[in-house]
N, C-alpha and C positions, 0 to 999 in steps of 0.2 A: 731788756736786760734778762738774760737767762740765768736765774739762780738755781741752786740745787733743788729747791721745792718745785719751781716751775718745770724743770726738766723731768722730775718724777711724775708730775701731774700729766705731762704730755704722754709719757710712757704708759701711765695708768689708763688714760683715755684710749690709747692705741690697743691695749690689752682688752679693755672692756667692749670694744667694737666686736671682738671675736668671741669672748668668753661670756656666756650667759647661763644662768641656772634655772632649773625647773623644780617642781615639787619632788619628782622622782630622782632627779640628778642635780642637786643644788650646787651653788657656787661657794667654795670655801675661801672666804676673803680674809686677808691678813692685814692688820695694822700694827706697825712697830713704832713705839715711842722710844725715847732715850732709855727709860727705865723699865717699861713693861711691854707686853705683846698681847694683842687682842685678836680673836678669831671668831668669825661668824659663818654659819651655814645659811645662805640666802636663796630664797625662791624669787627670782626676778619677774616671773610672769604675774605673781600676785603682789610683789613688792613687800614680802614679809621675811623676817628672820626666824628660821626654824630652830636653831640652837646656837649657843655662843659659849665661849670660855675665854678666860684671860689669866694672866699671871698675877692678877690682883685677887682672884678667888681665894677664900680662906685656906683651903687644903693645899693649894699650890704655893701661896705666900709663906706658909709655915715651913716649907721645905728649904733645906740648905742647898747651895749650889750656884753655879754660874747662870747667867741669863740664858745661855744656849741650853743648859740642862733643864731649866724651867720651861723653855719653849717646847721641849720634847713632851713634858708633862701636860702642857696646854693642848698639844696635838692629840695626845691620848685621851684627855678629858673630853674634847669635842667629838672624837670618834666614838666614845662610849655613849654620849648623849645622842649621836646620830643613830647608832645601832639600836638604842632604846626606842627611837622613832621609826625603826624599820628602814633606815637609809644605809645603803652599803656603797653606792657610787656617788662621786661628786666631781666637780671640775675645780682645779686649783687656780686661784687668782692671787698672784703675788703683789698686786697693787703698786707696780712700778719699782719695787725693791728688787735687788739682785737675788737670784736663787742661790743663796749663800748664807752661811752663819745661822742666825736665829730663824730666818724664813725657811731655810732648808730643814732645820731641826723640827719646826712645826710640822712640815710635810712628812718627815720621817716618823714622827710620833703618831700622826694620824694614820699612816700606813700600818704601823705596828699595832695600833688600836683596832684595825680591821676595815678602814675605809680604802676604797680603790679609786685611783685617778691617774 
C-alpha cells in the first residue's frame, strides 16, 4: 500500500543517493511538520549537525505572519549561523517535499542570508 508518507520516503531515499554533505559543503536538510519547519546543516562524512534553526526558536516564534513568512526567517537564521561558522556553500535537501511553498521559502531565505547552493 503506497501512502503519502511511503511515497515521500521513497523520494527522500532517491534524493539522498545523490545528495551528500561534507564539512566544507554541508547538506541543508528540511523537515516540514503541519505547524512548524526545521532546518539542519549536516556534515554526512562525520555524521554531525553543524547548525540548525526552526520556527519554534523564540525569536521566530514571536514574529507574526504566515507559515511561509516564518519559513523565510528560518532560512535566514540558519544562513546566519552558517556564516558564523565560515560556511558559504551548501547542497539543498528537500527531503521528498515538493520545492514549493514553505520549502521554497526556506531556500529563498537561506539565499538571502548569504548561503549559496
